[in-house]
N, C-alpha and C positions, 0 to 999 in steps of 0.2 A: 393403502395398498394399491398396486397397479395391476392391470391386466397382464397375465402371463403370456397368453396367445389367443388367437381366434381359432376355434376348433373346426367349424364348418359353416356353410351357408345352406339353408334348407329351401327346397323348392317343391311345391305340391304339383303333381302331374296326374293326368288321367291314364296315359299309356306309358307305364314305367319301362316296358321293354324297349319301346322306340326311343325313350329318353336315354336309357343306358347305351343303346347302339350309337346314338348321336354323340354323346359325350365321350364314348370310347373312340369314335372316329376323330374327335378333337384331340385325343391324346390322354384322357384321364383313364385310370385303371380302376376296375371294379374290385373293391376290397371285400365286400360281402353284401348279402341280401337276406332279409329276415322279416318275419311277421312280428308286429309289436302290438300287445294288448295286455290288459290286466289292470289291477287297482293302481299300481305305481304309474302306469301310463295315463290312466284317467286323471290321477291326482296332479301330475305335472302339467298336463295340457288343459285341465278343467273341462274336458269333454268326456262325459259319462258314456260308457259302452264303446269307447274308441277302439277301432281295429284298423291298423294301417300296415302296409307293406313298405319297407324302406330298402333303399340301395345306397350304400356308401361308396363314393368314388373319390379317388385320390389323384392329385396332380403328380406329374412325373418326378418333381423335386421332393415330394413327400411332405411338403409344408402345409398344403391346403386340402380341404375336403369339401365335397358337394354331397349333401344328403337329399336324395330324391325320395319323395313320399307319395304313395297312392292310397288315399283314404277309402276304406271299404265301409266304415261307419264312424261317425255320422256322415251324412251327405255333405259335400262341399257347399259352402254358403255364399261364396263370392268368386268373381272371375275378373281378373285384371289383365288377361292375356292381350287385349288390344289397347292397353293404356299407352298413351304417348310418352315420349322421353321426359316430359316435364310433369308427369303425374306424381302426386304425393305418395309416400310409402316406398316399398321395395321398388327399385327401378331396374337394375341390371346387374349382371356379373361380368367382370372383365378378365380376359385371359391374355397373356403375352404369348405369341406364337413365333415360330422361327421364320415362316414364309406366309404372309397374309394371303397372297394370290393362290398358292397351292391349297391352303386351308379353306379358302372360299370355294374353290372348285370341288373339294371333297365334301364340304358341308352342304352345298347346294344340291348335290346328288342325294343327300339325306333329307331334303325338304327345306333347308334354310333359305331365307330371303333377305337380301341386302336392304337395309332400311333407307339409307341415303346413298352415299358413295364412299369410296376409300379416299381418305384425305391425308395430307402430310401436315404434321404439327412441327413447325420449325425444321430443324435438322436432326430431330430426335426420334420421331415415331411416324409410322403410317398407321392410321386408325380407321375403324368402321364399326357400325352396329349392324347386327343381323337379328332376325327373328328365327329362333330355333324351334324345337318341338313344342307344339301347343302355344306358340307365340312368345315363348320366353325370350326376353331381350338380352342379348349377349354382346359385349364389346370385345373386339379383337384388336390387339396392338402388336405391331412388329417394330422392335427397336432397331433403328438404323445405325450403321457403323459410325463410330466417332471419327470426325474429320480432324486431321492435324493441321494446325495453322501454318 
């Protein structure tokens, strides 16, 4: 059997309101927000007494989702917000945008910081990494128009 689809990527944050505002500015749509707790949640996560608030955000094409989680209990136990690009484990989430320069201007107003610089990959993309809310590493890609020979 093969995978049917990838449903979402989950990111744990401290300030869920700021994260929602940031990803809304990027172009994602808030689908819903809800508290999660109970035996089933404890069972699936292995965290007894778990209480979390989640916000599910959808990309404009409807194919991808980002789940933002703010844990109320138990306390967060690790913090990789300052991890460099070559750190093991979760690294970054990449979004394709229409205009990378406009996107950067809008996201910098929401606290984003450019990690390196905007670079060109061959004749296909302009790319960069930014640190978003709480240091989340985000890749931005702008597909360049195809050149005819």
